[in-house]
MIKE-427390 format. One line per field, with one value per residue (C-alpha): residue in three letters; x, z, y. Coordinates in Angstrom, 1 decimal, always signed. Last residue first. Example, Ala and Ser with C-alpha at 12.3 -4.5 7.8 and 13.67 -1.06 7.14 Angstrom:
! residues 2
type = SER:ALA
u = +13.7:+12.3
w = +7.1:+7.8
v = -1.1:-4.5
This chain:
! residues 210
type = UNK:UNK:UNK:UNK:UNK:UNK:UNK:UNK:UNK:UNK:UNK:UNK:UNK:UNK:UNK:UNK:UNK:UNK:UNK:UNK:UNK:UNK:UNK:UNK:UNK:UNK:UNK:UNK:UNK:UNK:UNK:UNK:UNK:UNK:UNK:UNK:UNK:UNK:UNK:UNK:UNK:UNK:UNK:UNK:UNK:UNK:UNK:UNK:UNK:UNK:UNK:UNK:UNK:UNK:UNK:UNK:UNK:UNK:UNK:UNK:UNK:UNK:UNK:UNK:UNK:UNK:UNK:UNK:UNK:UNK:UNK:UNK:UNK:UNK:UNK:UNK:UNK:UNK:UNK:UNK:UNK:UNK:UNK:UNK:UNK:UNK:UNK:UNK:UNK:UNK:UNK:UNK:UNK:UNK:UNK:UNK:UNK:UNK:UNK:UNK:UNK:UNK:UNK:UNK:UNK:UNK:UNK:UNK:UNK:UNK:UNK:UNK:UNK:UNK:UNK:UNK:UNK:UNK:UNK:UNK:UNK:UNK:UNK:UNK:UNK:UNK:UNK:UNK:UNK:UNK:UNK:UNK:UNK:UNK:UNK:UNK:UNK:UNK:UNK:UNK:UNK:UNK:UNK:UNK:UNK:UNK:UNK:UNK:UNK:UNK:UNK:UNK:UNK:UNK:UNK:UNK:UNK:UNK:UNK:UNK:UNK:UNK:UNK:UNK:UNK:UNK:UNK:UNK:UNK:UNK:UNK:UNK:UNK:UNK:UNK:UNK:UNK:UNK:UNK:UNK:UNK:UNK:UNK:UNK:UNK:UNK:UNK:UNK:UNK:UNK:UNK:UNK:UNK:UNK:UNK:UNK:UNK:UNK:UNK:UNK:UNK:UNK:UNK:UNK:UNK:UNK:UNK:UNK:UNK:UNK
u = +4.3:+2.5:+1.0:+4.2:+6.3:+3.8:+3.8:+7.6:+7.6:+5.0:+7.0:+10.1:+13.2:+15.1:+18.9:+20.5:+24.3:+24.3:+22.6:+25.6:+24.9:+27.2:+26.4:+25.7:+29.1:+29.1:+32.5:+30.8:+28.0:+27.3:+27.7:+24.7:+22.9:+25.9:+28.3:+25.6:+25.1:+28.8:+29.1:+26.1:+27.5:+31.0:+30.0:+27.3:+29.5:+30.7:+34.4:+34.7:+32.6:+31.7:+29.7:+27.6:+26.4:+25.3:+23.4:+21.7:+20.5:+19.3:+17.3:+15.7:+14.8:+13.4:+14.5:+17.3:+15.0:+16.4:+19.7:+19.4:+19.7:+22.8:+22.5:+21.9:+20.0:+20.0:+18.4:+17.2:+15.4:+12.2:+12.5:+15.2:+16.7:+17.5:+14.5:+14.2:+10.7:+9.2:+8.9:+6.1:+7.5:+8.2:+5.7:+6.4:+6.7:+7.5:+8.9:+8.0:+10.0:+7.7:+10.0:+7.1:+4.8:+7.5:+7.4:+5.1:+4.8:+3.3:+1.8:+2.5:+1.1:+3.6:+3.8:+0.4:-1.9:-0.7:-3.8:-5.6:-2.5:-0.6:-3.0:-4.8:-5.3:-1.7:-1.7:-4.6:-6.7:-5.9:-8.1:-6.7:-4.6:-5.6:-7.3:-4.2:-5.4:-3.4:-3.9:-0.6:-0.7:-3.1:-4.6:-8.2:-9.6:-8.4:-10.9:-12.3:-8.8:-7.2:-4.7:-1.6:-2.7:-1.5:+0.7:+1.1:+3.8:+4.1:+7.6:+10.2:+10.8:+14.6:+15.1:+17.8:+16.2:+16.1:+14.8:+12.2:+10.9:+10.7:+8.8:+6.3:+6.0:+4.9:+2.5:+1.1:+0.4:+2.5:+1.0:+3.2:+6.4:+8.8:+11.5:+13.4:+15.0:+16.1:+16.5:+18.4:+19.7:+21.4:+19.7:+16.5:+13.3:+11.5:+13.0:+12.8:+11.4:+11.4:+9.3:+9.5:+6.5:+7.3:+5.8:+5.9:+6.1:+6.6:+9.4:+11.0:+12.6:+11.6:+12.7:+10.9:+13.7:+16.3
w = +28.0:+25.0:+24.1:+24.5:+22.6:+19.8:+19.6:+19.5:+16.5:+14.7:+15.4:+13.8:+15.5:+14.5:+14.9:+15.9:+15.6:+12.7:+15.0:+17.3:+20.8:+23.7:+25.9:+29.1:+28.8:+30.7:+30.8:+29.8:+27.2:+26.2:+29.8:+30.7:+33.7:+35.0:+34.8:+36.3:+39.3:+40.1:+39.6:+41.8:+44.7:+44.4:+44.3:+47.0:+49.7:+47.3:+47.3:+43.7:+42.5:+38.8:+39.2:+42.0:+40.0:+37.0:+39.3:+41.0:+37.7:+36.7:+39.9:+39.2:+35.7:+36.5:+39.4:+37.8:+36.6:+33.0:+32.3:+30.7:+26.9:+25.8:+24.5:+21.0:+17.9:+14.1:+11.2:+12.7:+10.0:+9.9:+7.0:+4.5:+2.3:-1.4:-3.0:-0.5:+0.9:+0.4:+3.6:+6.1:+8.7:+12.4:+14.0:+17.7:+20.3:+23.7:+26.0:+29.6:+31.5:+34.5:+36.7:+37.9:+34.9:+32.6:+29.3:+28.7:+25.2:+25.2:+21.9:+19.4:+16.1:+15.0:+11.4:+10.2:+10.4:+13.3:+15.1:+12.9:+10.6:+13.3:+12.7:+15.8:+16.0:+16.8:+19.7:+21.5:+23.1:+26.7:+29.9:+32.6:+35.4:+38.9:+37.9:+36.2:+33.7:+30.8:+27.1:+25.4:+24.2:+23.2:+25.7:+25.2:+23.4:+20.0:+17.3:+19.1:+19.6:+23.0:+23.7:+25.1:+23.4:+25.3:+24.1:+26.5:+27.9:+30.1:+31.0:+29.5:+26.2:+26.6:+26.0:+23.5:+22.2:+18.6:+19.6:+22.0:+19.7:+16.8:+18.9:+20.0:+16.4:+15.3:+18.2:+17.3:+13.8:+10.7:+7.3:+6.8:+7.1:+9.8:+9.9:+13.2:+14.9:+18.4:+21.7:+25.0:+26.3:+29.7:+33.1:+31.4:+32.0:+29.1:+26.9:+23.3:+20.3:+16.9:+14.3:+10.5:+8.9:+5.6:+2.2:-0.8:+1.2:-0.7:-2.8:+0.5:+1.0:+4.1:+7.7:+9.8:+10.0:+11.1
v = -24.8:-26.2:-22.9:-21.0:-23.6:-23.7:-19.9:-19.8:-22.2:-20.1:-16.9:-18.3:-16.9:-13.8:-13.4:-10.1:-10.1:-7.6:-5.0:-5.0:-3.7:-2.9:+0.1:-1.9:-3.7:-6.9:-8.7:-10.9:-10.8:-14.4:-15.5:-13.2:-14.7:-16.7:-13.8:-11.6:-13.8:-13.9:-10.2:-9.7:-11.7:-10.4:-6.8:-6.7:-5.3:-2.5:-2.2:-3.6:-0.6:-0.6:-3.9:-2.2:+0.8:-1.2:-3.6:-0.7:+0.7:-2.8:-3.1:+0.3:-0.6:-4.0:-6.3:-8.3:-11.0:-11.1:-9.4:-6.0:-5.9:-4.1:-0.5:+1.0:+0.2:-0.1:-1.8:-5.1:-7.0:-9.0:-9.7:-10.7:-8.1:-8.8:-7.1:-4.2:-3.7:-0.3:+1.7:+2.4:+4.7:+5.5:+3.2:+3.6:+0.9:+2.4:-0.3:-1.1:-3.7:-4.4:-6.6:-8.6:-8.2:-9.4:-7.6:-4.6:-3.1:+0.3:+1.5:+4.3:+5.6:+8.2:+7.1:+5.9:+2.9:+0.8:-0.4:-3.0:-3.0:-4.9:-7.8:-9.4:-13.1:-14.1:-11.6:-13.4:-10.6:-9.9:-10.0:-7.8:-9.3:-10.2:-13.5:-14.9:-17.5:-16.3:-15.2:-14.1:-10.5:-7.7:-5.3:-4.4:-1.3:-2.1:-1.1:+1.9:+3.3:+3.4:+6.3:+4.6:+1.4:-1.7:-4.5:-7.4:-9.7:-12.8:-14.1:-16.4:-14.6:-14.6:-10.9:-9.7:-6.5:-7.7:-11.2:-10.1:-7.3:-9.7:-12.3:-9.6:-8.4:-11.9:-12.1:-8.7:-10.0:-9.3:-8.5:-5.4:-7.4:-6.2:-3.6:-2.9:+0.0:-0.9:+1.1:+1.1:+4.4:+3.9:+4.2:+2.9:+4.9:+3.3:+0.7:+2.0:+0.2:+2.1:+0.4:+0.3:-1.4:-3.2:-2.8:-5.0:-8.2:-11.5:-10.1:-9.0:-12.3:-14.1:-14.3:-16.9:-19.4:-16.8
């Protein structure tokens, strides 16, 4: 929780609801982040609250582009087939999120295409003794990385409930290795108190050096 700080340094916080689109089970998080956060900072908070491992590319994209944010925001890359993105650490959240209801798409892993709806649901006064960012509420376990996106995850859930399925042993063995911290795997399991937030600056150094 190295990047969390007392709310005395942030008078207002942004409250976001993040929901994984088209998931076979409801998966969402409610998080508070300092009002001066950048999109990179929010990316790290989403990764940590959802339970992703931050090992793939990502981007934020406006559903209805505004004049001040017409390009996707994320981690710059050299992939010729992908759109150019603005560096997330150079774009403040306030440049787009200005009122409750403002919404963007957050895409994680361009192969599995995990699409999240990120909605600003409120601007609230920071609590004196609370550290930010903070996970307020949520539901649903994070899917395992590299399971094939929403449809692969749905198939995975079907197989692990049926010991007679021909893929059962293979997928259970893979899943136990992929999520040893959540075995036996419960797709509905989530505890907001177990969320730990990493330092965005540290994660940025790791991303740029990698």
